[in-house]
C-alpha positions in Angstrom: 216.0 105.9 -22.2 219.6 106.3 -21.1 222.2 107.3 -23.7 224.1 104.0 -23.4 221.4 101.3 -22.9 222.3 97.7 -22.3 221.3 95.8 -25.4 220.9 92.0 -25.9 220.5 90.4 -29.3 218.3 87.3 -29.4 218.9 84.9 -32.3 216.5 81.9 -32.5 218.0 79.1 -34.6 217.1 75.7 -35.9 219.5 73.7 -38.0 221.5 76.6 -39.5 225.1 75.5 -39.1 226.1 77.0 -42.4 224.6 80.4 -41.6 224.5 81.1 -37.8 228.2 81.8 -37.6 228.0 84.6 -40.0 225.0 86.1 -38.2 226.8 86.1 -34.8 230.1 87.3 -36.3 228.4 90.4 -37.9 226.7 91.6 -34.7 228.8 94.5 -33.4 229.9 94.1 -29.8 230.2 97.9 -29.7 226.4 98.1 -30.0 225.3 94.8 -28.4 226.5 93.6 -25.0 225.4 90.0 -25.3 224.4 87.7 -28.2 222.1 85.0 -27.1 221.5 82.2 -29.5 218.4 80.1 -28.5 218.6 76.7 -30.2 215.2 75.2 -31.0 216.3 71.6 -31.1 218.9 71.7 -33.9 220.1 68.3 -35.1 223.3 69.8 -36.7 226.2 71.7 -35.2 224.4 75.1 -35.0 225.1 75.4 -31.2 228.8 74.7 -31.6 229.2 77.1 -34.4 227.4 79.9 -32.6 229.5 79.3 -29.4 232.7 79.4 -31.4 231.8 82.8 -32.6 231.3 84.1 -29.1 227.6 83.8 -28.6 225.9 82.6 -25.4 224.0 79.5 -26.4 220.9 78.1 -24.7 219.4 74.9 -26.1 215.6 74.4 -25.6 216.3 70.7 -25.8 213.6 69.9 -28.3 211.9 71.8 -31.2 209.2 73.9 -29.6 208.9 76.8 -32.1 210.5 80.1 -32.9 208.0 81.9 -30.7 209.1 79.9 -27.7 212.7 80.6 -28.4 212.1 84.3 -28.6 210.0 84.2 -25.4 212.9 82.6 -23.6 215.2 85.3 -24.9 212.9 88.0 -23.7 212.8 86.4 -20.2 216.6 86.5 -20.1 216.6 90.1 -21.2 214.3 91.0 -18.3 215.9 88.9 -15.6 219.5 90.0 -16.5 218.7 93.8 -16.5 219.0 94.6 -20.2 217.2 97.8 -21.4 216.6 96.7 -25.0 216.1 93.3 -26.7 216.8 93.0 -30.5 215.5 89.9 -32.3 217.0 88.8 -35.6 216.9 85.6 -37.7 219.4 82.9 -37.4 219.3 82.0 -41.1 221.3 85.1 -42.2 218.3 86.9 -43.9 218.6 90.0 -41.8 221.4 92.6 -41.7 223.0 92.9 -38.2 224.7 96.1 -39.4 221.2 97.7 -39.3 220.7 97.1 -35.6 221.5 100.7 -34.8 218.6 101.8 -37.0 216.3 99.9 -34.7 217.8 101.3 -31.6 217.8 104.9 -32.5 214.1 105.7 -31.9 214.3 104.0 -28.5 217.4 105.8 -27.4 215.8 109.1 -28.5 212.9 108.1 -26.2 210.5 108.1 -29.2 209.5 104.5 -29.2 209.0 101.4 -27.1 209.0 98.9 -30.0 210.7 99.5 -33.3 209.6 97.2 -36.2 211.9 96.7 -39.1 210.0 97.0 -42.4 211.1 95.4 -45.7 208.5 97.6 -47.5 209.1 101.0 -46.0 212.4 101.4 -47.8 210.9 100.5 -51.2 214.1 98.7 -52.3 212.1 95.6 -53.4 215.0 93.2 -52.7 213.2 89.9 -52.3 215.6 87.6 -54.0 214.0 84.1 -54.2 211.1 84.8 -51.8 208.3 82.5 -52.8 205.4 84.3 -54.5 202.9 83.2 -52.0 205.0 84.8 -49.2 205.2 88.0 -51.1 201.4 88.1 -51.3 201.0 87.0 -47.6 203.5 89.5 -46.2 201.7 92.3 -48.0 198.2 91.2 -47.0 198.9 90.5 -43.3 199.9 94.1 -42.4 196.8 95.4 -44.2 194.6 93.2 -42.1 196.5 94.0 -38.9 196.2 97.7 -39.6 192.5 97.5 -39.9 192.1 95.4 -36.7 194.7 97.4 -34.7 193.7 100.8 -35.9 197.4 101.5 -36.5 199.1 101.6 -39.9 201.7 98.9 -40.4 203.7 98.2 -43.6 205.3 95.0 -42.3 203.9 92.9 -39.5 205.6 89.5 -40.1 209.3 90.6 -40.2 210.9 89.4 -36.9 213.7 91.9 -37.1 212.8 94.4 -34.3 213.9 96.0 -31.1 211.7 96.3 -27.9 212.3 97.7 -24.5 212.2 95.4 -21.5 209.9 97.9 -19.8 207.4 97.1 -22.5 207.9 93.4 -22.1 207.1 93.7 -18.4 203.5 94.7 -19.3 201.8 91.4 -18.6 198.7 92.6 -20.4 200.6 91.6 -23.6 199.8 88.0 -22.9 203.0 86.5 -24.4 203.0 83.3 -22.2 200.4 81.5 -24.2 201.5 78.2 -25.7 199.4 79.2 -28.8 202.2 81.6 -29.6 205.0 79.0 -29.5 205.5 79.0 -33.3 205.1 82.1 -35.6 202.3 83.8 -33.8 204.3 85.5 -31.0 205.9 88.2 -33.3 202.7 89.6 -34.8 200.8 89.2 -31.5 203.4 91.3 -29.7 203.3 94.0 -32.4 199.5 94.1 -32.4 199.1 94.2 -28.6 201.8 96.8 -28.1 200.0 99.1 -30.5 196.5 98.4 -29.1 197.7 99.0 -25.5 199.1 102.4 -26.3 202.8 101.7 -26.3 204.8 103.7 -28.8 205.4 101.7 -31.9 207.2 102.8 -35.0 208.8 101.3 -38.1 212.2 101.8 -39.7 213.3 100.6 -43.2 215.5 97.5 -43.2 216.7 95.1 -45.8 216.1 91.3 -45.9 217.7 88.9 -48.3 216.2 85.7 -49.6 219.0 83.4 -50.9 218.7 81.2 -54.0 216.7 78.0 -53.3 219.7 75.7 -53.5 221.1 77.4 -50.4 218.1 76.5 -48.3 214.5 77.8 -47.9 212.4 78.8 -45.0 211.3 76.1 -42.5 207.8 77.5 -42.4 205.2 75.1 -43.6 202.8 77.2 -45.9 199.5 76.2 -44.3 200.4 75.5 -40.7 203.0 78.3 -40.4 200.7 81.0 -41.9 197.8 79.9 -39.7 199.9 80.4 -36.6 200.6 83.9 -37.9 197.0 84.7 -38.7 195.5 83.1 -35.6 196.3 86.1 -33.3 194.4 88.4 -35.7 191.4 86.0 -35.8 191.5 85.8 -32.0 191.7 89.6 -31.8 188.6 90.0 -34.0 186.6 87.5 -31.9 187.8 88.2 -28.4 189.1 91.8 -28.6 191.6 91.1 -25.8 192.7 94.8 -25.4 189.2 95.6 -24.1 189.6 93.1 -21.3 193.0 94.2 -20.2 192.8 98.0 -20.8 192.3 100.6 -23.4 195.0 102.0 -25.6 196.7 104.7 -23.8 195.9 103.4 -20.3 198.7 103.7 -17.8 200.9 100.6 -17.9 201.6 99.0 -14.5 204.6 96.7 -14.2 204.5 93.8 -11.8 
């Protein structure tokens, strides 16, 4: 990886007019060349607020899902010649100041995907995270580690960096509409590890604000099923065996 890679920050957003401005404002333009806010059908002024802070804004036109928004951002990253794509939440739960932590292993040519882990640091800053989410975000990486044969401490945190060279590996199978909601992020992490790409984790923080400031838009049953579905599919179908073994040479098309 070149010493000064081109970096794009992808920020999916849905009805976060009170928070998206702060997210965009805190992303250092010394580190990130472009901030792309992908609007997933907001009914408030999220698009206008993000644009006023200097972000490029692309509206999907209707609510499709966070996975579809991220997929669009990845497509832009590939087509516009960026080297690294960083994804962070539009609801101000991530710390944009920690983007360099995600980039460092890639710049040192030690990783192709860097996953931010809330649990690796051991700070335990969960704020008002609902109890069921604390349990689920601990259980999911345990299950994924067993299925993938790779130890993960955090598999549901969307704050991560990935090289566009990895994204060009079509064996990842990111185009499925089944990944339009919350399934794309764990699916990408799982498949990258299974296909032999270099995956690592770095400690990051995540803040969960008091309930009166707004809670997650994830519906407990539907949302978590969309996250678990890639694991169930992997257990049943074992897609990596159909597309290549871990460690096989990656051919980009």
